[in-house]
C-alpha positions as a Markdown table, in Angstrom:
| # | Residue | x | y | z |
|---|---|---|---|---|
| 1 | Unk | -39.5 | 24.5 | 19.6 |
| 2 | Unk | -36.8 | 23.0 | 17.3 |
| 3 | Unk | -36.0 | 19.7 | 19.0 |
| 4 | Unk | -37.4 | 17.7 | 16.1 |
| 5 | Unk | -35.1 | 19.4 | 13.6 |
| 6 | Unk | -32.1 | 19.0 | 15.9 |
| 7 | Unk | -32.7 | 15.3 | 16.3 |
| 8 | Unk | -33.1 | 14.9 | 12.5 |
| 9 | Unk | -29.9 | 16.7 | 11.9 |
| 10 | Unk | -28.1 | 14.6 | 14.5 |
| 11 | Unk | -29.5 | 11.4 | 13.1 |
| 12 | Unk | -28.4 | 12.4 | 9.6 |
| 13 | Unk | -24.9 | 13.2 | 10.8 |
| 14 | Unk | -24.7 | 9.8 | 12.7 |
| 15 | Unk | -26.0 | 8.0 | 9.5 |
| 16 | Unk | -23.4 | 9.8 | 7.4 |
| 17 | Unk | -20.7 | 8.8 | 9.8 |
| 18 | Unk | -21.8 | 5.2 | 9.8 |
| 19 | Unk | -21.9 | 5.1 | 6.0 |
| 20 | Unk | -18.4 | 6.6 | 5.8 |
| 21 | Unk | -17.0 | 4.2 | 8.4 |
| 22 | Unk | -18.6 | 1.2 | 6.6 |
| 23 | Unk | -17.0 | 2.3 | 3.3 |
| 24 | Unk | -13.6 | 2.3 | 4.9 |
| 25 | Unk | -14.3 | -1.0 | 6.7 |
| 26 | Unk | -15.4 | -2.9 | 3.6 |
| 27 | Unk | -12.5 | -1.7 | 1.4 |
| 28 | Unk | -10.0 | -4.4 | 0.6 |
| 29 | Unk | -6.5 | -4.0 | 1.9 |
| 30 | Unk | -5.4 | -3.2 | -1.7 |
| 31 | Unk | -8.1 | -0.4 | -1.9 |
| 32 | Unk | -7.0 | 1.0 | 1.5 |
| 33 | Unk | -3.4 | 1.0 | 0.5 |
| 34 | Unk | -4.2 | 2.7 | -2.9 |
| 35 | Unk | -6.2 | 5.3 | -1.1 |
| 36 | Unk | -3.4 | 5.9 | 1.4 |
| 37 | Unk | -0.9 | 6.3 | -1.4 |
| 38 | Unk | -3.1 | 8.7 | -3.3 |
| 39 | Unk | -3.9 | 10.7 | -0.1 |
| 40 | Unk | -0.2 | 11.1 | 0.9 |
| 41 | Unk | 1.4 | 11.0 | -2.6 |
| 42 | Unk | 3.5 | 14.1 | -2.1 |
| 43 | Unk | 5.0 | 13.1 | 1.2 |
| 44 | Unk | 5.5 | 9.4 | 0.1 |
| 45 | Unk | 7.3 | 10.6 | -3.1 |
| 46 | Unk | 9.6 | 12.8 | -1.0 |
| 47 | Unk | 10.4 | 9.9 | 1.3 |
| 48 | Unk | 11.0 | 7.5 | -1.7 |
| 49 | Unk | 13.3 | 10.0 | -3.5 |
| 50 | Unk | 15.3 | 10.5 | -0.2 |
| 51 | Unk | 15.7 | 6.8 | 0.1 |
| 52 | Unk | 16.9 | 6.5 | -3.5 |
| 53 | Unk | 19.4 | 9.2 | -2.8 |
| 54 | Unk | 20.8 | 7.3 | 0.3 |
| 55 | Unk | 18.9 | 9.2 | 3.0 |
| 56 | Unk | 17.0 | 6.7 | 5.1 |
| 57 | Unk | 16.2 | 9.1 | 8.0 |
| 58 | Unk | 12.4 | 8.4 | 8.0 |
| 59 | Unk | 11.6 | 5.1 | 9.6 |
| 60 | Unk | 7.8 | 5.5 | 9.8 |
| 61 | Unk | 5.2 | 7.6 | 8.2 |
| 62 | Unk | 1.7 | 7.8 | 9.6 |
| 63 | Unk | 2.0 | 4.3 | 11.1 |
| 64 | Unk | 3.5 | 2.8 | 7.9 |
| 65 | Unk | 7.1 | 1.4 | 8.2 |
| 66 | Unk | 9.5 | 2.7 | 5.6 |
| 67 | Unk | 11.5 | -0.4 | 4.9 |
| 68 | Unk | 13.8 | 1.5 | 2.6 |
| 69 | Unk | 15.7 | 0.9 | -0.6 |
| 70 | Unk | 16.0 | -2.6 | -2.1 |
| 71 | Unk | 18.6 | -2.5 | -4.9 |
| 72 | Unk | 18.6 | -4.4 | -8.1 |
| 73 | Unk | 18.3 | -4.0 | -11.8 |
| 74 | Unk | 15.2 | -1.9 | -11.0 |
| 75 | Unk | 15.5 | -0.6 | -7.4 |
| 76 | Unk | 12.4 | 0.0 | -5.3 |
| 77 | Unk | 11.6 | 1.8 | -2.1 |
| 78 | Unk | 9.3 | -0.5 | 0.0 |
| 79 | Unk | 6.8 | 0.5 | 2.6 |
| 80 | Unk | 5.3 | -2.1 | 5.0 |
| 81 | Unk | 1.7 | -1.8 | 6.1 |
| 82 | Unk | 1.0 | -5.0 | 8.1 |
| 83 | Unk | 1.1 | -8.8 | 8.2 |
| 84 | Unk | 2.7 | -11.6 | 10.2 |
| 85 | Unk | 2.7 | -15.4 | 10.4 |
| 86 | Unk | 0.0 | -16.9 | 8.3 |
| 87 | Unk | -1.3 | -13.5 | 7.3 |
| 88 | Unk | 0.4 | -12.1 | 4.1 |
| 89 | Unk | 2.7 | -9.2 | 4.4 |
| 90 | Unk | 1.0 | -6.2 | 2.9 |
| 91 | Unk | 2.3 | -2.9 | 1.7 |
| 92 | Unk | 3.4 | -0.9 | -1.3 |
| 93 | Unk | 6.5 | 0.3 | -3.0 |
| 94 | Unk | 7.8 | 2.9 | -5.3 |
| 95 | Unk | 9.6 | 1.9 | -8.5 |
| 96 | Unk | 11.3 | 4.9 | -10.2 |
| 97 | Unk | 11.4 | 2.9 | -13.4 |
| 98 | Unk | 7.7 | 2.1 | -13.0 |
| 99 | Unk | 8.7 | -1.6 | -13.2 |
| 100 | Unk | 6.9 | -4.2 | -11.0 |
| 101 | Unk | 9.0 | -6.2 | -8.5 |
| 102 | Unk | 8.8 | -9.1 | -6.1 |
| 103 | Unk | 8.7 | -8.6 | -2.3 |
| 104 | Unk | 11.9 | -6.8 | -1.2 |
| 105 | Unk | 13.0 | -7.0 | -4.8 |
| 106 | Unk | 14.1 | -10.6 | -4.6 |
| 107 | Unk | 15.1 | -12.2 | -7.8 |
| 108 | Unk | 11.9 | -14.0 | -8.9 |
| 109 | Unk | 10.2 | -14.1 | -12.2 |
| 110 | Unk | 7.0 | -12.1 | -12.3 |
| 111 | Unk | 4.1 | -13.8 | -14.1 |
| 112 | Unk | 1.3 | -11.7 | -15.5 |
| 113 | Unk | -2.0 | -12.5 | -13.7 |
| 114 | Unk | -4.4 | -9.9 | -15.1 |
| 115 | Unk | -4.3 | -6.2 | -15.9 |
| 116 | Unk | -1.5 | -4.5 | -14.0 |
| 117 | Unk | -1.1 | -7.6 | -11.8 |
| 118 | Unk | 1.7 | -10.0 | -11.4 |
| 119 | Unk | 2.5 | -13.1 | -9.2 |
| 120 | Unk | 5.9 | -14.5 | -8.2 |
| 121 | Unk | 7.4 | -17.4 | -6.3 |
| 122 | Unk | 11.1 | -17.9 | -5.4 |
| 123 | Unk | 10.9 | -21.7 | -5.9 |
| 124 | Unk | 10.1 | -22.4 | -2.2 |
| 125 | Unk | 6.9 | -21.8 | -0.4 |
| 126 | Unk | 7.5 | -18.1 | -0.5 |
| 127 | Unk | 5.2 | -16.4 | -3.0 |
| 128 | Unk | 3.4 | -13.1 | -3.6 |
| 129 | Unk | 1.6 | -10.7 | -5.9 |
| 130 | Unk | 1.9 | -7.1 | -6.9 |
| 131 | Unk | -0.6 | -4.7 | -8.5 |
| 132 | Unk | 0.0 | -1.3 | -10.1 |
| 133 | Unk | -1.9 | 1.3 | -8.1 |
| 134 | Unk | -0.5 | 4.5 | -9.7 |
| 135 | Unk | 2.4 | 5.7 | -11.8 |
| 136 | Unk | 5.5 | 4.2 | -10.2 |
| 137 | Unk | 3.5 | 2.9 | -7.2 |
| 138 | Unk | 2.6 | -0.8 | -6.6 |
| 139 | Unk | 0.7 | -2.7 | -3.9 |
| 140 | Unk | 2.1 | -6.0 | -2.7 |
| 141 | Unk | 1.2 | -9.1 | -0.8 |
| 142 | Unk | 3.8 | -11.7 | 0.2 |
| 143 | Unk | 3.3 | -15.1 | 1.9 |
| 144 | Unk | 6.6 | -16.1 | 3.5 |
């Protein structure tokens, strides 16, 4: 009879699933966004290039809102993951110039706050931060 082996294999599979689920659960929002961008880099790059060319046909990609192009000296294509009210707005953006920007590319000075990390404020209670997560790709948090 092989019931002992079957139970052992099932227990190992359940344990592996729990460990994998816990790894996703304990990741910070920044780590989850960076993983999402790495995992879907090709599709996200195509969407960003289309937006930069004036084609804003894609509104959502795998549950992420494609906010679209925010023009400026250094244009960005912004993607919104989640956030509302007292919770910061979280997401990521593509910068073809590989230049960090404030939320929705508002005119705000970026202050270095560590390696590949910047903070900004618009002079009101609006503020945020951005972190480079890949070539041309940045994570953002904004408190509005």
